[in-house]
C-alpha positions, 0 to 999 in steps of 0.5 A: 470257570466262574468264581465267587470271592466271598469273606464270611466276617465274624463267623465265630461270633455273629452266627445266631439262628443258623446264620452261618447256613447262609454262606452253605446255600450260596456255596452249594448253589454255586457248586450246583452251576460249576462256580468256584466259590471261595469263602474265607473267614475274619475275626478281631484277630484276623490280619487286615484283609483286601475288602475290595478283593471280595465279590461278596462281604457277609456279617451275621446275627449276634445279640447285644454282647457280641456287637460290643465286642466286635465293634471297636474291631469292625470301626477298623475295618470302615474305610475298607468296607466302605471303599469296597461297598463303593466299589460294586462288593455285596453286602449281605447283612444279618440283624446284629449286621445290619444294625451295625452298619447303619448310624449306631444301635443304643442297646437296651441298657443305654450303651451307644454302639457306634455303627459305620454310618454307611447307611442312614438309618439307626437302631435303638433297643426296647428298654423293656427287654421282654418287648422284641419282634418275635416269629415267623415273617413273610415280606412282599418284595420286588428286589429281583424285578418280580414280586415276591413273597419271602419268609423268614424268622425274627428276634429282635429288640431293636427298632430300625428307623429312618430306613428309606430303601426297605427290602419289602413290605410285612404281610405278617410279623413286625419288620424294622419296628414293633408292628412295622409295615417294612422290613429290612434295607436294599440297594442294588448290591446291599440286603440287609435283613432281620431275617434268620432261619437262615434266610437263604435256605428258604428263599432260592431267589435272594441266593441267586440275586446275589450270585448273578449280581457278583457274576455281572458285576465280573464279566459287565455283562447279563448272566443267566444262572442255570435253574435249580430244582428248587421244588422242595425249597418253594412247596415249604415256604407256600405252605408257611406263607398260607399257614401265617396268612390264613389263605 
């Protein structure tokens, strides 16, 4: 039996807007295909794990306070996460997780939280807390090799800049910065985004991209996933996109 092993980091502290549900979606879509899915959790009081033993490392979203609480512990994990990433472990990062793997996060009070620096982008929050990127968002992406429109919900004061390879172009919403044209960060084994929701419930393509990548990395060969019945998800997304883009 195929098996995917996941490390869900700081599940007790970084879980805005249902972000923890992303792991439920991955687990469900694996189960429906007969793929064993093991999800371990790590937090500040946990023993240091072997990050490279995981197929997927997931970090969800949190407010400034939660990011400050975990930042010191996260720095202790840096070498292990970097080694896993370089060895091909998939990184799935939402909001605060997205910000903290860049160079740094400067919060609204001027406190600078050091990131892991795995990627070249950085985030600086608007000093005016009322100036936030809030609302539904639609992205046009090509990360699967096909053009796909995906949807989510963004709520962030942070302005993420110097993103060289974004996840997609913004059709509706803000994205990485207020009034921006692009959102998120993408590499073959990295998806980082501000999309909450949880975003995987609305976008089966992202879930299946991650699952497929993990299995192909293990097997060293191409994998074809058995199709699932995604009619409800796709119909809901089409309605949302139609409303937001007024098609």
